[in-house]
C-alpha positions as CSV (number, residue, x, y, z in Angstrom):
1,M,115.9,-57.2,88.0
2,A,118.1,-54.2,88.6
3,A,119.1,-53.4,92.2
4,F,117.4,-50.5,93.8
5,P,120.0,-47.7,94.2
6,I,121.2,-47.3,97.7
7,G,121.2,-43.5,97.3
8,K,117.5,-43.5,96.5
9,I,116.7,-45.8,99.5
10,I,118.5,-43.4,101.8
11,K,116.6,-40.4,100.3
12,Y,113.2,-42.2,100.8
13,I,114.1,-43.0,104.4
14,I,115.0,-39.4,105.1
15,L,111.8,-38.2,103.5
16,I,109.7,-40.7,105.4
17,F,111.4,-39.7,108.6
18,F,110.6,-36.0,108.1
19,A,107.0,-36.8,107.0
20,I,106.5,-38.7,110.3
21,I,107.9,-35.7,112.3
22,F,105.6,-33.4,110.4
23,I,102.4,-35.4,111.0
24,M,103.1,-36.2,114.7
25,P,101.3,-33.0,116.0
26,I,98.3,-33.9,113.8
27,Y,98.2,-37.4,115.2
28,V,98.2,-36.0,118.8
29,I,95.5,-33.5,118.0
30,L,93.3,-36.1,116.4
31,V,93.8,-38.7,119.1
32,T,93.3,-36.2,121.9
33,S,90.1,-34.9,120.3
34,L,88.6,-38.4,120.3
35,K,89.3,-39.1,124.0
36,P,87.0,-38.3,127.0
37,L,88.5,-35.7,129.4
38,D,89.5,-38.2,132.0
39,E,91.8,-40.0,129.5
40,V,93.6,-36.8,128.5
41,S,97.1,-36.4,130.1
42,L,100.7,-36.0,129.2
43,A,101.4,-39.6,130.1
44,T,98.7,-40.9,127.7
45,M,99.3,-38.3,125.0
46,W,100.4,-40.9,122.4
47,T,98.0,-43.7,123.2
48,L,94.8,-44.4,121.3
49,P,91.5,-43.8,123.1
50,S,89.9,-46.7,124.8
51,A,86.7,-45.8,123.0
52,I,86.0,-43.2,120.4
53,D,84.2,-40.2,121.9
54,F,82.8,-37.5,119.5
55,S,81.2,-35.5,122.3
56,S,84.2,-33.0,122.3
57,Y,83.4,-32.1,118.7
58,G,79.8,-31.4,119.5
59,E,80.8,-29.2,122.4
60,A,83.4,-27.4,120.4
61,F,81.0,-26.8,117.5
62,S,78.3,-25.4,119.7
63,K,80.8,-22.9,121.1
64,L,82.4,-22.0,117.8
65,A,79.4,-22.0,115.5
66,P,78.6,-18.2,115.7
67,N,82.2,-17.2,115.3
68,F,82.6,-19.7,112.5
69,M,79.9,-17.8,110.6
70,N,81.7,-14.5,111.4
71,S,84.7,-15.9,109.7
72,I,82.6,-16.9,106.6
73,Y,81.1,-13.3,106.5
74,L,84.7,-12.0,106.7
75,V,86.7,-14.2,104.4
76,V,84.3,-14.4,101.4
77,P,83.9,-10.6,100.7
78,A,87.5,-9.8,101.7
79,T,88.9,-12.5,99.4
80,L,86.7,-11.5,96.5
81,L,87.3,-7.8,96.9
82,S,91.1,-8.1,97.3
83,A,91.3,-10.4,94.3
84,L,89.2,-8.1,92.1
85,L,91.0,-4.9,93.1
86,G,94.4,-6.6,92.8
87,A,93.5,-7.8,89.3
88,M,92.6,-4.3,88.2
89,N,95.8,-2.9,89.7
90,G,97.8,-5.6,88.0
91,Y,96.1,-5.0,84.7
92,V,96.7,-1.2,84.8
93,L,100.3,-1.5,86.0
94,S,101.2,-4.2,83.4
95,K,99.3,-3.2,80.3
96,W,98.4,0.5,80.6
97,K,101.8,2.0,81.1
98,F,101.9,5.6,82.2
99,K,104.4,8.0,83.8
100,G,105.1,7.0,87.3
101,A,103.6,3.5,87.0
102,N,106.7,1.8,88.4
103,T,106.9,4.2,91.3
104,I,103.2,3.6,92.2
105,F,103.9,-0.2,92.0
106,T,106.9,0.2,94.3
107,I,104.8,2.2,96.8
108,I,102.1,-0.4,96.8
109,L,104.6,-3.2,97.4
110,F,106.0,-1.3,100.3
111,G,102.8,-2.1,102.1
112,M,103.8,-5.7,102.2
113,F,106.7,-4.9,104.6
114,I,104.8,-2.8,107.1
115,P,104.4,-4.9,110.3
116,Y,100.9,-5.2,111.6
117,Q,101.9,-4.2,115.1
118,S,103.2,-0.8,114.0
119,I,99.9,0.4,112.6
120,L,97.4,-1.0,115.2
121,I,96.9,2.1,117.2
122,P,96.2,4.5,114.2
123,L,94.2,1.7,112.5
124,I,91.9,1.4,115.5
125,Q,91.5,5.1,115.8
126,F,90.7,5.4,112.1
127,L,88.1,2.6,112.4
128,R,86.5,4.3,115.4
129,T,86.3,7.5,113.4
130,I,84.4,5.9,110.5
131,D,82.3,3.7,112.9
132,L,83.6,0.4,111.7
133,Y,85.5,-0.6,114.9
134,N,84.2,-4.0,116.3
135,T,82.4,-4.8,113.1
136,I,83.0,-7.5,110.4
137,P,82.9,-4.8,107.6
138,G,85.7,-3.0,109.4
139,L,87.8,-6.2,109.5
140,V,87.0,-6.8,105.8
141,L,88.3,-3.3,105.0
142,V,91.5,-4.0,106.8
143,H,92.2,-7.3,105.1
144,V,91.3,-5.9,101.6
145,V,93.8,-3.0,102.1
146,Y,96.5,-5.2,103.6
147,G,96.0,-7.8,100.8
148,L,96.3,-5.4,97.9
149,P,100.1,-5.4,97.7
150,I,100.4,-9.2,97.3
151,T,97.4,-9.5,95.0
152,T,98.7,-6.7,92.9
153,L,102.1,-8.3,92.6
154,M,100.6,-11.7,91.7
155,F,98.3,-10.3,89.0
156,R,100.9,-7.9,87.6
157,N,103.3,-10.8,87.1
158,F,100.6,-13.0,85.7
159,Y,99.4,-10.3,83.2
160,A,103.0,-9.6,82.0
161,S,102.8,-13.0,80.2
162,I,99.8,-11.9,78.1
163,P,100.9,-10.5,74.7
164,D,100.5,-6.8,74.3
165,S,99.3,-7.4,70.7
166,M,96.1,-8.8,72.1
167,I,95.4,-5.6,74.0
168,E,96.2,-3.5,71.0
169,S,93.9,-5.5,68.8
170,A,91.1,-5.0,71.3
171,K,91.7,-1.2,71.4
172,I,91.6,-1.0,67.6
173,D,88.3,-2.8,67.6
174,G,87.0,-0.1,69.9
175,A,87.0,-2.0,73.2
176,S,87.1,0.2,76.3
177,F,89.4,-0.1,79.3
178,L,86.8,-2.0,81.4
179,G,85.6,-3.9,78.3
180,I,89.1,-5.3,77.7
181,F,89.4,-6.2,81.4
182,R,86.0,-7.9,81.5
183,H,86.0,-9.8,78.2
184,I,89.7,-10.5,77.6
185,I,91.8,-10.2,80.8
186,I,89.5,-11.9,83.3
187,P,88.8,-15.0,81.1
188,L,92.6,-15.4,80.6
189,S,93.4,-15.1,84.3
190,I,91.1,-17.8,85.9
191,T,94.2,-19.7,87.2
192,G,95.5,-16.4,88.6
193,F,92.3,-15.8,90.4
194,V,92.4,-19.3,91.9
195,V,95.9,-18.8,93.2
196,V,95.1,-15.4,94.7
197,A,91.8,-16.6,96.2
198,I,93.4,-19.6,97.9
199,W,96.2,-17.5,99.2
200,Q,93.9,-14.8,100.5
201,F,91.4,-17.2,101.9
202,T,94.0,-19.0,103.9
203,N,95.7,-15.9,105.2
204,I,92.5,-14.2,106.2
205,W,91.0,-17.3,107.8
206,N,94.1,-18.0,109.9
207,E,94.8,-14.3,110.8
208,F,94.6,-13.6,114.5
209,L,96.2,-10.2,115.4
210,F,93.7,-7.9,113.6
211,A,90.8,-10.1,114.6
212,V,91.6,-10.0,118.3
213,T,92.3,-6.2,118.4
214,I,89.6,-4.9,116.0
215,T,86.7,-7.1,117.1
216,T,85.3,-8.0,120.5
217,S,82.6,-10.4,121.8
218,D,80.1,-11.6,119.3
219,Q,82.0,-10.1,116.3
220,Q,85.1,-12.2,116.7
221,P,86.2,-14.7,114.0
222,V,86.6,-18.4,114.8
223,M,90.4,-18.2,115.4
224,V,89.9,-15.8,118.3
225,A,87.0,-17.9,119.7
226,L,89.3,-21.0,119.5
227,Q,91.7,-19.3,121.8
228,N,88.9,-18.6,124.2
229,L,88.1,-22.3,124.4
230,S,91.0,-22.8,126.8
231,G,88.9,-21.4,129.7
232,S,90.3,-19.9,132.9
233,Q,90.3,-22.8,135.4
234,I,90.4,-26.2,133.6
235,V,91.6,-26.6,130.1
236,Q,89.5,-29.2,128.3
237,W,92.2,-30.4,125.9
238,N,89.9,-32.7,124.0
239,V,87.5,-29.9,123.3
240,Q,90.3,-27.5,122.3
241,M,91.8,-30.1,120.0
242,A,88.4,-30.8,118.4
243,G,87.9,-27.1,118.0
244,A,91.3,-26.7,116.3
245,L,90.4,-29.4,113.8
246,L,87.0,-27.8,113.1
247,A,88.6,-24.4,112.6
248,A,91.2,-25.8,110.3
249,L,88.7,-27.8,108.2
250,P,87.8,-25.0,105.7
251,T,91.3,-24.3,104.6
252,L,92.1,-28.0,104.5
253,L,89.1,-28.6,102.2
254,V,90.2,-25.7,100.0
255,Y,93.6,-27.2,99.5
256,I,92.2,-30.7,99.0
257,F,89.7,-29.7,96.2
258,A,91.6,-26.8,94.7
259,G,95.2,-27.6,95.4
260,K,95.9,-28.8,91.9
261,Y,94.6,-25.5,90.5
262,F,96.8,-23.6,92.9
263,V,99.9,-25.5,91.7
264,R,98.9,-25.1,88.1
265,G,98.5,-21.3,88.7
266,L,101.9,-21.1,90.3
267,L,103.5,-22.8,87.3
268,A,101.6,-20.5,85.0
269,G,103.6,-17.6,86.4
270,S,101.1,-15.9,88.7
271,V,103.7,-15.4,91.5
272,K,107.0,-15.3,89.7
273,G,108.7,-12.5,87.8
């Protein structure tokens, strides 16, 4: 039997070391969430609970449930709309060339580099003007607009790999602009939609700044409510850790069940070019 190369052993040792470093915070969160409050302290941070206690999860869920639904009402339409509009933009800018198309594409991409903080005041004033401040639809609008640059970029690069001859053949057969998009482009870009949907779902679900400034009280998404779990006098770390795990669960499930499609879409060219 051939000896195991020493270089490969060292590589695996290094990878295992960094993997352990990476999962240490997850271990602390999980262990703390399963402890009763009287066992939570810095001195016992690494120790296992004397008895598994799920009461912190029940308390965290009861406090986060309304805001959890707010996040669902936010992330589903915002993800679908930004993906659909980004697909149409990418289709037009990659297959229907017109004068100034590259300039328009550059202007759209410029939106990716505008810091959130720099537009908060005019954004809030605008939402107040159209009566969408402190509403989920207003937050949906913000995320759709801010998501268009990256979704347009992804779909434009993805559609660039589709042969132009296919579009020309459809035109000769009498297919309309929307007909080509509906019957040819969309079926060919399912992997692109998966990549964009996972990307947008994760970003919108985890976003905090817009959520905390545009919405208040009962309209806030779960990430803002999670911050409010800390309380003002006593921090119930077990409840807060349980809430953090519950809030992270949707994005975790998305990557568990759709992660392979995400990687497949990346390899198909949806974000390169």
